[in-house]
C-alpha positions as CSV (number, residue, x, y, z in Angstrom):
1,M,128.4,93.8,107.8
2,S,127.8,93.7,103.8
3,I,130.9,94.4,101.7
4,T,131.0,98.0,100.2
5,T,131.9,99.1,96.6
6,K,135.4,100.3,97.6
7,E,136.6,96.6,99.2
8,I,134.9,95.1,96.0
9,A,137.3,97.7,93.7
10,K,139.8,96.6,96.4
11,I,139.6,92.6,95.9
12,C,139.5,93.6,92.2
13,N,142.3,96.5,92.1
14,V,139.9,98.3,89.9
15,S,138.4,102.4,90.6
16,R,135.1,102.2,92.7
17,G,133.6,104.1,89.1
18,T,134.4,100.9,87.5
19,V,132.6,99.0,90.1
20,D,129.4,100.6,89.6
21,R,129.5,100.4,85.9
22,A,129.8,96.6,86.6
23,L,126.9,96.7,89.2
24,N,124.5,99.0,88.0
25,G,125.0,97.8,84.5
26,R,126.3,100.8,82.8
27,A,128.7,100.7,79.3
28,G,132.6,101.6,79.8
29,I,133.9,98.1,80.6
30,S,135.1,94.6,79.3
31,S,132.9,92.1,79.8
32,V,135.7,90.2,82.0
33,T,135.8,92.8,84.0
34,R,132.0,92.9,84.6
35,E,131.8,89.0,85.2
36,R,134.6,89.5,87.8
37,I,133.2,91.8,89.9
38,Q,130.0,90.5,90.4
39,A,131.5,87.4,91.2
40,V,133.4,89.1,94.0
41,A,130.0,91.2,94.7
42,R,127.9,87.6,95.0
43,E,131.1,85.8,96.7
44,Y,130.7,88.6,99.4
45,H,127.1,89.3,99.8
46,Y,127.7,92.5,98.2
47,R,124.1,94.4,99.0
48,P,123.5,98.1,97.6
49,H,123.2,100.8,100.0
50,L,119.5,102.0,98.9
51,I,119.6,105.4,100.4
52,A,123.3,106.3,98.5
53,S,122.2,105.0,95.7
54,S,118.7,107.4,96.1
55,L,120.9,110.5,96.4
56,S,122.8,109.7,92.9
57,R,119.2,108.9,91.3
58,G,117.3,111.6,93.0
59,K,114.6,108.9,93.4
60,S,114.3,106.9,96.7
61,M,112.2,104.1,94.3
62,S,109.8,104.1,97.2
63,I,106.3,105.2,97.2
64,G,104.0,105.9,100.3
65,V,100.0,104.4,100.8
66,V,97.9,105.6,103.4
67,L,95.1,103.5,104.4
68,F,92.2,103.8,107.1
69,D,92.9,99.9,108.4
70,L,93.5,96.4,106.9
71,K,90.8,94.9,108.8
72,N,88.6,96.0,105.7
73,R,89.0,93.8,103.0
74,Y,88.4,96.2,100.6
75,F,91.6,98.1,102.1
76,S,93.6,94.6,101.9
77,Q,92.5,93.5,98.4
78,L,93.5,97.4,97.4
79,S,97.0,97.2,99.0
80,N,98.0,94.1,97.7
81,T,97.3,95.2,94.1
82,I,99.3,98.3,94.6
83,S,102.4,96.9,96.0
84,L,102.1,94.7,92.7
85,A,102.0,97.1,91.0
86,A,104.9,98.8,92.7
87,R,107.1,96.0,92.8
88,E,106.1,95.6,88.8
89,K,108.3,99.1,88.6
90,G,111.0,98.3,91.0
91,Y,109.5,100.8,93.6
92,F,109.3,99.4,97.8
93,T,106.1,100.4,99.4
94,Y,105.8,102.0,103.0
95,I,101.4,100.6,103.9
96,A,100.6,103.0,107.1
97,V,97.4,103.1,108.4
98,S,95.7,105.9,109.6
99,E,92.9,104.5,111.8
100,K,90.8,107.9,110.4
101,D,92.7,109.9,112.9
102,Y,93.5,113.0,112.2
103,E,96.6,113.6,114.0
104,S,97.9,110.1,112.8
105,E,97.1,110.7,109.3
106,M,99.4,113.9,109.3
107,H,102.3,112.3,111.3
108,I,102.2,109.4,108.4
109,L,102.8,111.7,105.8
110,Q,104.9,114.4,107.6
111,N,106.9,110.6,108.3
112,L,106.9,109.8,104.7
113,A,108.0,113.2,103.1
114,S,110.8,113.0,105.8
115,R,111.4,109.1,104.0
116,R,111.6,111.1,100.3
117,V,109.3,108.6,99.1
118,D,108.7,109.6,94.9
119,G,105.2,109.4,95.5
120,I,102.1,108.7,97.7
121,L,98.8,107.3,97.7
122,L,96.4,108.6,99.9
123,L,93.3,107.4,101.3
124,P,92.6,110.6,102.6
125,A,90.9,110.7,106.2
126,I,90.6,114.7,106.4
127,Q,89.7,117.5,104.1
128,G,89.6,121.2,104.2
129,R,91.8,124.3,102.9
130,D,94.5,123.6,105.4
131,Y,95.0,120.2,104.8
132,I,95.3,120.5,101.1
133,R,97.3,123.5,101.3
134,F,99.5,120.8,103.8
135,L,99.8,118.5,101.1
136,K,100.7,120.5,98.6
137,S,103.3,122.3,100.7
138,L,105.2,118.7,101.0
139,E,105.6,118.9,97.1
140,I,105.3,115.3,96.4
141,P,103.5,113.8,93.7
142,I,100.1,112.7,95.2
143,V,97.1,110.5,94.3
144,T,93.8,110.0,96.4
145,T,91.1,107.2,95.8
146,G,88.5,106.6,97.6
147,N,88.0,110.2,99.4
148,H,88.4,112.7,97.3
149,L,89.9,116.4,97.6
150,P,90.0,119.1,95.3
151,G,92.8,119.6,93.3
152,I,94.5,116.6,94.3
153,H,94.6,114.0,91.3
154,H,91.9,111.4,92.0
155,V,91.1,108.3,90.9
156,S,88.1,106.3,91.4
157,I,84.6,105.3,90.1
158,N,81.7,107.2,90.4
159,D,79.9,107.2,93.7
160,F,77.0,109.4,92.6
161,D,75.8,107.4,89.3
162,A,76.8,103.6,91.2
163,A,74.7,104.3,93.7
164,F,71.6,106.4,91.7
165,E,72.3,103.2,89.6
166,S,72.1,100.7,92.4
167,V,68.8,102.2,93.8
168,A,67.4,101.8,90.4
169,H,67.8,98.3,90.4
170,I,66.6,97.7,93.6
171,S,63.4,99.3,92.1
172,H,63.2,97.1,89.2
173,C,63.4,94.5,91.9
174,G,59.9,95.6,92.7
175,Y,60.4,97.2,96.3
176,R,58.8,100.5,96.5
177,R,60.0,100.8,100.2
178,I,63.9,101.0,101.1
179,C,66.1,102.1,103.7
180,F,70.1,102.9,102.8
181,I,72.5,102.2,105.5
182,C,75.2,104.3,106.0
183,P,77.1,104.8,109.2
184,P,79.8,106.5,108.8
185,L,77.6,109.7,107.6
186,R,76.7,109.8,111.4
187,K,80.3,111.7,111.4
188,K,79.7,114.1,109.2
189,G,79.8,116.8,111.1
190,A,82.9,114.9,113.6
191,L,86.3,117.1,113.8
192,K,85.2,120.6,113.0
193,G,84.0,119.7,109.6
194,K,87.7,117.8,108.8
195,L,86.2,114.6,108.8
196,N,86.7,113.5,104.8
197,I,83.9,110.7,103.8
198,T,83.4,112.1,100.4
199,S,82.9,108.9,99.2
200,Q,80.1,107.8,101.5
201,D,78.3,111.1,101.2
202,L,78.1,110.7,97.5
203,R,76.6,107.6,97.3
204,A,74.1,109.1,100.0
205,R,73.5,111.9,97.7
206,G,73.0,109.8,94.3
207,V,70.3,107.6,96.7
208,R,68.7,110.7,98.0
209,Y,68.7,111.9,94.4
210,F,66.8,108.6,92.7
211,I,64.1,109.3,95.6
212,D,63.6,112.3,94.9
213,T,63.2,112.2,91.3
214,N,60.9,109.4,91.3
215,R,57.2,109.0,93.0
216,G,55.5,106.1,95.1
217,Y,59.0,105.1,97.4
218,Q,59.4,104.7,100.8
219,F,62.3,106.1,102.1
220,E,64.7,105.8,105.2
221,M,68.5,106.2,105.9
222,L,70.1,104.4,109.0
223,L,73.3,106.2,110.5
224,Q,73.3,104.1,113.7
225,K,76.0,102.3,115.0
226,D,72.9,99.9,116.1
227,Y,71.7,99.8,112.4
228,A,71.2,96.3,112.6
229,D,68.9,96.4,115.2
230,K,66.8,99.4,113.5
231,A,66.7,97.3,110.6
232,V,65.5,94.2,112.6
233,A,62.5,96.2,113.6
234,M,61.9,97.9,110.6
235,V,61.2,94.3,109.1
236,R,59.2,93.0,111.3
237,Q,56.7,96.0,111.8
238,G,55.6,95.2,108.6
239,G,53.9,97.9,106.0
240,G,55.4,96.1,102.7
241,K,58.4,94.4,101.9
242,I,61.5,96.3,102.4
243,A,65.1,96.7,100.6
244,F,68.0,97.6,102.6
245,F,71.0,98.8,100.6
246,C,74.4,98.8,102.2
247,S,77.1,102.0,101.3
248,S,79.3,98.7,102.3
249,D,79.7,95.0,101.6
250,V,80.5,95.0,105.3
251,Y,77.4,96.6,106.6
252,A,75.8,94.0,104.1
253,L,77.6,90.8,105.8
254,E,77.1,92.1,109.2
255,L,73.1,92.7,108.6
256,L,72.8,89.3,106.9
257,K,74.6,87.7,109.8
258,R,71.8,89.0,112.1
259,F,68.8,88.1,109.9
260,R,70.0,84.8,110.4
261,E,70.1,84.9,114.1
262,E,66.5,86.6,114.1
263,G,64.8,83.9,111.9
264,I,65.0,86.6,109.1
265,S,64.8,85.3,105.8
266,V,66.5,87.0,102.5
267,P,65.1,87.6,100.2
268,R,61.6,86.6,101.2
269,D,61.1,88.6,104.3
270,A,63.3,91.0,103.0
271,G,65.7,92.5,100.9
272,L,69.4,93.1,101.0
273,M,72.4,95.1,98.4
274,G,76.0,96.2,99.2
275,F,78.8,98.2,97.5
276,D,82.0,96.9,96.8
277,N,82.0,93.4,95.6
278,L,84.4,92.2,98.4
279,D,86.0,89.0,97.3
280,I,84.9,87.1,100.6
281,L,80.9,87.2,98.9
282,A,82.7,84.5,96.9
283,Y,81.9,82.7,99.6
284,I,78.4,83.9,101.4
285,T,74.8,82.3,100.8
286,P,72.8,83.5,99.1
287,R,75.1,85.2,97.3
288,I,75.0,89.4,98.0
289,T,73.7,91.5,95.1
290,T,76.0,94.3,95.4
291,V,78.5,97.1,93.4
292,S,81.8,96.4,92.4
293,T,84.1,99.1,92.5
294,S,86.8,97.2,90.8
295,V,89.1,97.6,93.3
296,E,91.9,96.1,91.2
297,T,91.6,98.3,88.9
298,Q,91.3,101.1,90.8
299,G,94.3,100.5,92.5
300,R,96.4,99.8,89.0
301,K,94.8,102.9,88.0
302,A,95.9,105.2,91.0
303,M,99.3,103.8,90.7
304,E,99.7,104.2,86.9
305,V,98.7,108.0,87.2
306,L,100.9,108.2,90.2
307,F,103.8,107.0,88.3
308,K,102.7,109.2,85.2
309,L,102.9,112.6,88.0
310,I,106.6,111.1,89.2
311,A,107.8,110.9,85.5
312,G,106.7,115.0,85.2
313,E,103.6,114.0,83.0
314,T,100.6,115.5,83.0
315,V,96.8,113.6,83.3
316,P,93.6,114.5,84.0
317,N,92.7,115.8,87.7
318,V,90.2,113.4,88.2
319,C,89.9,109.7,86.2
320,Y,87.0,107.6,86.8
321,V,87.0,103.6,86.3
322,P,84.3,101.5,85.4
323,Y,81.6,99.8,87.9
324,E,79.4,97.1,87.9
325,I,76.1,96.5,89.6
326,C,76.4,92.6,90.5
327,P,72.9,91.2,90.5
328,G,73.0,88.1,93.6
329,E,70.3,86.2,95.4
330,T,69.4,89.0,98.3
331,L,67.0,90.8,96.6
């Protein structure tokens, strides 16, 4: 067991208050006394009692982070950025995975609240008035990224605009037959409307708005789990060269793999575009055209907003970070 401040005080023949000042860099003691106390603390491997320290400061110096999963490289990149940003401020991060499960997400948030975290960065898989009321009842600063919740601080790219500009880019590359792939949208009616897929929905709306406001396009959407099978069939049925715009690089990578297995060449036989600009794309040939959602910028901005809320500052309810169309070799 680690030595306590009471025991350090006894060894050094000083008060516990003096020990506290020496170990926490506070004024009011001589340099000789400070050095002696710190030397004893090192010799006996003193470790501060974080819970007690948190109670005395009124802060736990911890942040809760709730993600969908860590299998998707997007969330891995995001969690890494968040952890580094928190560490720079002296905060510890609790990272939890909801797997887009309603009960799991509620349980995680209640658990984080019971641990007295100072703030929560949330990628919500739930929506609805009852859920928003629950979040506000926690009385903890919360910032969402990815999916949006009305009335809760939010940091992300403008998904609608990014999707609109992506289809415009596909059009500029000469395609008039376009298919949007977005499997999460098939769950739009799940959990009685509580499932939160607002980011994917906004991307679909951006795509649809371009198609509706511009004539001369053949347009389809694939929302099924077996979207790769459907895409192969669409290429082989003819009817003009087609471009597949995927709502995530994960789907684009899966489709590229399937096309290779079927002998379909990209972009000779079909065009392909993803969304997110995952770091793994740097190792894929041909380089997939995609949208950079600036994962690192988004994560750091979300943490910046969260720290401001923790400090009691007033910040805008919604903050957009830049995105960028990244031309590749697949259109």
